N, C-alpha and C positions, 0 to 999 in steps of 0.2 A: 652239144649234149651227147652226140654219138661218140665223140672222142672220149668223154669221161666214162661212158658205159663200156666202151671197148677196153679202156685201161683198167677198169675195175670189174672185169668179168666174173671174178670170184664172188663179189658181193651183189652185183646187180645184173645177173645174167638173164632174168626172165621178167619182162614187162607185160602188164596186163592193160592193153589199150586196143582191143580188137573191134570195139564198137565204133560207129561213126562218131566223129568228134563234134561236140556242140559247144556253143559259147553262151555264157550267162552273165547277168549283171546283178549284183547284190548291193542295194543301197543301204545306207546307214539309217535304220529306223528303230523304234523301241522294241520291235519283235525280231530284229536281226542282229542284235548286239549282245555280248556277254560282258557284264560290268565287273571286272576285277577277278576273273577266274577262267581256268580251263577245267573241263569236267567230262569224264567218260560217260556220265549219265545225262548230259545235256541234249535237248531236242535240237536236231539240225535246223538251221535256218534255210538250208538249201542242200539237196542231194544231187550229186553229179556222178559221172563215170570216169574211169581212168582215161586220160587223153583229153578230157574236156578243159575248157578255159573259163575262168571266172574273173570278172572285173569287180573289185570290192572297194566300196567307199568307206573311209574311216574318219573318226574324230581325232582331234588333238588331245593332249593332256593339259591344255591351258585353262580348263575349268569352264564354268557356265558363262553365259553371255554377260552377266553383270560384272564378273571379275575381269573379263577381257575389255569391256568398255571402260572400267575404272583405270585399266592400264593404258588406255589411249586408243584402242581399236575402234574404228568407225562402225556403227551398228550395221551398216549395209555390207561391210566386209566379212561379217560373221556368217558362215553357212547356216541357212535357216533350219536345217534338220537338227542342229544342236539343241534347240529349245524343247522339242518334243521328247527327245531322249532324256534330257535332264529332268523334265517334268514327269514323265510317265514310267520310267524304269525304276522299279522298287527293289528288285532282286540285285543287290549290290554286295561286292566284296567276296572274299577277304581282301583283295587287292584294289587298286584304284584305276587300272587301265580300262578304257572302254574299247573292247575288241569287237570287230565285225565277224559274224559267224555264229556257231560253227558251220563249216561246209563239210558235209559227209561225202566221201568218195566211196561209192557202193562196194567196190571190190576189195577195199582195204580191210585187213584183219590183223589181229595181234601176231607179231612175228614177221610182218611185211615191212617194207621200206617205202615211204612216200617221197617221191621226187617232186619238188616244187620249183618249177621254172619261173623266175621273176622276169616277166616279159616287158613290163612297162610300169613306170611310176610317175604320176602327175602331181605337181604341187597345186593344191586346190585353193589356196589363199595367198594374199600378198603380205602376210605377216607370220612371225613365229614368236614363241615366248621362251624365256629361260628364267629359272629361279631356284632358290633353295629356301628351306624353312628351318626353324629351330629343331635341333637334334637330328638333322638330315644331312646327307652329303658325306664326303670322305674326311672332312676336317671340321666336325661339328663343334669342337672345343674352341677353335680359332675364330669361328663365325657363329656365335650363339644368338643369332637373330635371323630374320627372314628378309629376303630381297627378291624382287622380280622385275623383269623388264620385257618390253615388246621390241622385237627386232624386225624392221621392215625388210621385205624380200623383193628383189628385182628379178622377176621370173624370166625376163628377156635376157638379161646379162648373167643370170644365175649367180647372183651375189646377194648376201645378207649384210645389211648395213648395221653392224653392231654398235658403232659409235662414229663420231667424226674422225675420219682418217683410218678407220678399221673396217675393212670389207672382208667377208668370209665366203670363199667359193662354196656353192651349194652342190651337194651330192645326196639327193633324197634317198632314204631307205626306211624300212619299217623296223622300229626298235623291237617289236614283238611279232614273231611268226612262229606258230607252234601247233602241236596236236594235243589231244587229250591224254591224261593218264588212264590207267586201267580202272580206277575207282571214281570216287566223287570229286568234289571241288578241290582244286588247289589254288593257292594264291598266284595271281598273274605276275607278281614281281620277280621271284627268284627263277632264273633259268635253270634248266637241268636237262635230262636226257630227252624230254619232250620238246626241246628247243625253247620256245616261249620268248621271254624278255631278254634276248641275247644282247641287244644293243651293239651289234656287230656292224660297223660302218662299211665293211667290205661288201655287204649284201645289197648292192644297188641293182638297178635294172640291167639285165644281161647276165646275171649270175644265177646259180642253181643251188638249192638247199636240199639235203637229204636227211630225213628224220625217221628214226625207228617208230613203228606203229605199235601202240599199246592198247587201243580200244577199237571196237568195231566201227568202221567208217573213217577212222583216223581223227575226224572232227577238227579240221584246221581252222584257226582263227588268226587274224592279223590286225594290227593297230599300232599305237604309239609312234605315229609318224614323225620322222626327223628330217629336217632340211639339210642338216650337217651336224657333225659331232666330232669331238676329239676322243681318241682312245683313252679310256678311263671314265669318261663322263663324270668328272670328279664332284661337281656340285649337285648331282643326282638328276639333272635334266640336260637335254641337248637343245638344238633349235627345234623346239616342239611345234608341230604344225599339222594341218589337215592334208592327207594324201589319199589318192585313189590308185590302187595297184591292180595290174592284170597278171594272173597266175595260171599256168598250165600244170595240171596234176597228173602224175603217172605213178601207178602202183607197181612195185617190184615184189613179186610173191616169194614168201618164205626165204628171206635173206637175213643175214646176221649183221647187225649194226648196233653198237652200244651207245654211241654218242652222235650228235648231229655232225655232218660233214657238209662241205660246200665246195663249189667250183666257180672261179671267175675266169675271164679270158686268159689270165696270166698265171693263176695260182690254183693249187688244191689246198683246202683248208680243213684242219681238224680242230676240235674244240673241247674244252674242259670247263666244268663248273663245280664249285664247292664253296662252302663258307671260308675255307682256308686257301689262300693264294698259292701256296706251294703245292697243295693237293690238286688244285685246278690245273696248274702247270703240268704236273705229272700226268694227269688224264690226257691233256692235249698232246703232250710229247709221246706218250705211249701209243696213242691212237695213230699219230703220224708214223711212228716206227712200224706199227702193224700195217698201215696203208702201204708203205714202201715195200714191206715184205710181200704183201698180197699182190700188189699190182706190178712191181718191178722184179720180183723174184730175188730180192736181196736177202742176205743173211741178216739176222737181227743186229749183230754187232756192227756190220757195215752200214746199216740204216741208221743206227745210233751215231756213228761217226759222221755220216752225211748230214744228219740233222744238226750236228754241232757246227758244221762249216757252211751250210747253205740254207737252213730253215730258220725263219724268223719267228720267235715267240713273242707275241704282243699281248699286252693287257687289254682285254676288250672293255670291261667296265669293273668298277670297284665299289658299287653303291647299291646293289640290288639284292642284298642278303646272301645269295651265292655270287661270288665274284666270277669273272670269266677270263679265260686265256685262250687265244687261238694261235695255232701254228700254221705258218704259210710256207708252202714248198713251191718254188718257182718252176714252172714247166720247162723253161728254156734250158735248164741245166742238163736235161737228158737230150743229148744230141743224136744218139743212135736211134734208128727206127727199126722195128722188128718186122 
């Protein structure tokens, strides 16, 4: 993390974490989830300080117990906290994701940047689900019906058994991690500047997410757990499952960031979201050029050329209202040290 902060001194020069760091656990309960929305007016489920760590338990998007059991999941394999949430939570929508939170970071204010260090992600069940329904997914006209399946997970070998002879390596990540907008509820499905339902499979444990803050406290939420996913998430779901994540939050005061950014051990990542794929690509590319200008002192035209020869532009997802594109710049190409 120090490497990224040093490299992006223009953006992230001042961190607010002077208080003693504490650790918290936020279990998934009817009063600790936000069903289908991010909201700047939401009551925090937990308030912490910059530098604190929170372990957050989350539900899958596989539906209620009855649906999972019909699909073949054993009753004892379904986390028991599922039942109370589906029974007791009445404030639902406009989206469908059950997100844990919000977590307020006391020092965060509009105009700041929230750094989210993804320290650990645990698979909480031995199964995942995948499915599509009528009028959903990237090819609704070719598949005008619904299908779903349960995929067993081998958590020791970190393999998902999709079918006989087809095993998928597991790389757990949260499809949705984000903060609140400045106003009231927004749909949990479309990602945008608040991050949210990015479905970015690069954001596994050991990576860091940076999000512009728009509401007091930032009001971070996480959910939509994925055991694995292909870029595009074309049928509208991944290997959907239950995850528990541990996050450290750091507030950077009065910084300028238009779109979420991320860092992995090997890459810096910029992102763009829009209903239009070309526009989303432009956002991701322009932000990558800005990043190279800001952190490497490059001229814009040189950064543009470098992006063409060394930066990968990947489709993040195609199915969430706003599609996503992320640009990945490999750290290893800069061999000189300052």
